[in-house]
N, C-alpha and C positions, 0 to 999 in steps of 0.2 A: 246219561244216567236217568232212568225212569223206573217203571215197575221192575221188580227183580228178575222175573223170567226173561223179559226183553233186554234187561241189562246184561244178562249172560250173552245174548246174541251180539249186543253192542260191544261187549268186551272182546269177543272173538274178532269182530270187525276192526276194533282198535289195534289189536295185536297184528292183524294182517297188514294194516296200513303202516304200522311201525316197522314191519319187516322190509318195507321199501327203502328204509335208511340203512339196512345192513348190507355193506358192500360185498362183492364177490371175493373169494379166497383162492389163491393160486396153489392149491394142494390137490392131492388125489381125490377123486370123487367119493371114495369110501370114507374119507376123513373130512370132507369139505363142510358137511352140514354142522357138525359139532364145532368145527373151527370157526365158522361164521356165527354160530349162536352164542358161543361162550362169552364174548365181550358184551353182547347185548342183553344177556339174561339179568345181570345185576340191576341196570337201570329199569328194566321192565318189572322185575319183581318189586323194586322199591316203589314204583308207581302203583302196582297192584295191591300190595300190602299196606303201603303208607297212605294212599289216597282212595283207591277204588273201593276197598273193603270198608273203611270208615264212612265214605259217602253213602254206600248202600245201607249201612247200619243206621245212619241219620234218617234216611228216607223211611226205612222200616219202622223206626221209633215214632216218626211223625204220623204215619198212616199205614198201619200194619196190614189191614185187609186189602186196601187199595194196592199196596206194594206187591202183594201176592196175587193181584188181579182177580180176587174173589174166587180163586181156584181151590183153596184149602180152608176147610172149616177151622175156626179158631182153636177148638179143642184138639185138632189134629196137628197143629203147628207146635209139635213137641221140640224140646231142645235138640234131639237127634236129627229130626227133619230139618230144622233151621241150620244146624251145623253143617249138614250135607249141602244145603242150598248155598250157604255163604262160602263154603269151600269151593264148590263148583264156580261160583261167581268170581272168587279170587283167582282161580286157575284159568279163567276164560281169556284174560289178556295175554299171559305167557303162552297159553295154548294156541291162541291166534297167531302169535309171533312164530312159534314152531311150525304151524301149518303153512303160514305164508312163505317162510324160507324154504320149507320142504317142497311145496308146489313149484316155486320158482326154480329150485334145484332140479327137480324132475324134468320140467319143461326145457331148461337150459341144457341138461345132459343129453336130451333127445333131439333138440332142435338147434343147439348152438352152432355146430359145424355147418348145418344147412344155411343158417342165417348169415354166418360169416362169408360163406361162398357166394351167397346171392346178393348181399348188401355191402359186403366189406366189413372189416372188424369194427369200426366205430359205429356205423349205421346198424350193424347187426346187434351190437350191445344196446343201442337205442330201441330197436324193435323188441328186444328181450325185455327191457324195462317196461315198455308199453304193454306187453303181454301180462307182466306182473301187476301193473295198475289196472288192467282189465279184470283180473281176478278179484282185486279189491273192489272194483265197481260192481262186479257181479255179487259179491258179498253184501255190499250196501243195498243193492236191489232186494236181496232176501230179507234184510233187516227192515227196510221200508214196507215190504209186503207183510211182514209180521206185525208192524205197527198198524197197517191198514185193517188187517183181519181182527185185531184186538182193540179197535178204536173205542168201542163202547165200554170196555173195561178200563180204559185210560181216562176218558173224558168225564167220568162220574166218580165222585169220591164219597165214601161212606163206609158202613159196616157190611160184613158178609151177609147178614140177615136182610138188611135193607136192599141190597143189590138183588137178592134172589126172591124178594117178596113184593115185587112191583116197582121198586126204584123210586117210590114217591118221596122218600126222605133223603135221597142222595143230593149232594151239592155238585155243581159243575166245577170241573177242574179250572182253577184260575180265579174267576170272579167269585165263585162260591167258596173257595178254599185258599184265601190269599197266603196263609201261613205255609201251607204245603207248597204253593207255587214259589214262594221266596226261598224255601229250603232247596227245591229242585234247581232253581236258577243259580243259587249260590254254589251248590255242589258242582254243577256243570261248569260254572266259571272257573272254579278251582281246578277241576279235572282238565279243562282246556289248557290252562297254564301248565299243569303237570305234563300233559301230552307233549307240548312244545319243548319243555325242558328235557323230557325223556328222549325225544327224537334227536335233540342236539347232543345229549349225552351219548347216545348210540353212535352217532357220526363221529363224536370227539374221541371215542375210545379206539378208533382205528387210525392208522397213519394217514396223513393228508394226501399221500399218493399211493396208487396201487403198487405192490411189490413186483408185479410182473411186467408192467409196461410204463409206469410213471405217470399214468393219467390221473387227474384229480378224482377223488371219491365223491360220488353224488348219489342221491337216493336211487336204489336199484329198481 
């Protein structure tokens, strides 16, 4: 959780990672996506609405211009614009979950038989999981790239006018803005705990064994 535009990207990444805890479902491909998503949506929506959105609101309340990365003039931050931004932010985590499960499903439907023939059933499933984690790693790379490109808008805290008028009055993030730093650290600590509980809830809403072969359920 950081500036709001980047938090949207982090939310998608978080959802993609949570998708790794959604086990496979032994149903027809046309029904498999919703069958897998249905038990996971409630924990993820609880995380998104109960923690993700309030944390973003706290950061915006503490440093509104910084949280918007100095991209929007204060007078243009109307209730309609902010409502759209916070709605997108709230939807980012479940959106990432759906994207992660869908990408895994597409890859598995196209490559599953080949992986089973080449590596055997158990090793094929392991390779499929690694491909899913590779997609999550690729998403993380994109988020880190976004942070790198926007570093100057993250590391300096102040008003919109100060940022665009020479940055002389800006404070450095951290030492120059201890209150904002404490808010960011606290919200991220709470979100980290919420992420762990959500991942456990997703795994716990499925049977301990796969209905098709009796193998223990593990992150996909």
